[in-house]
N, C-alpha and C positions, 0 to 999 in steps of 0.2 A: 689094650691098655683103653685107660674112660676120657669119657669126653673131657672131666673137669682134671683131669692130670695135663693132658692135652695143651687146654688151654690153658695150665698154670703157667704147665711148660712158658708156650708160647708170652706169655706174656713178658715173666723175668725175663724168656734171651732179648722182647722186646724197652725192658726196664737197664738191658744191664746190656744196652747195644742205643740207649738214645737218651741220653746219663742226665737230657734236661724232662725226660719224661717225668719222674719221683718229685719234680717240685711244679712242674703244672700239676697235679695231680693231685696238693694238698693242696692246690693255688684255690682249685676248683671242688674238694671238698672245706676248703676253711669259709669257701662261697658257701657256705650251703646254710643252711637254718637250719 
């Protein structure tokens, strides 16, 4: 199992269990120059 796969799975699980995480991420990305 590669590090990328592990990290990707962890992020996917985090987003699935934290509905507001994607909204926060979009807000942060939208605020970047």
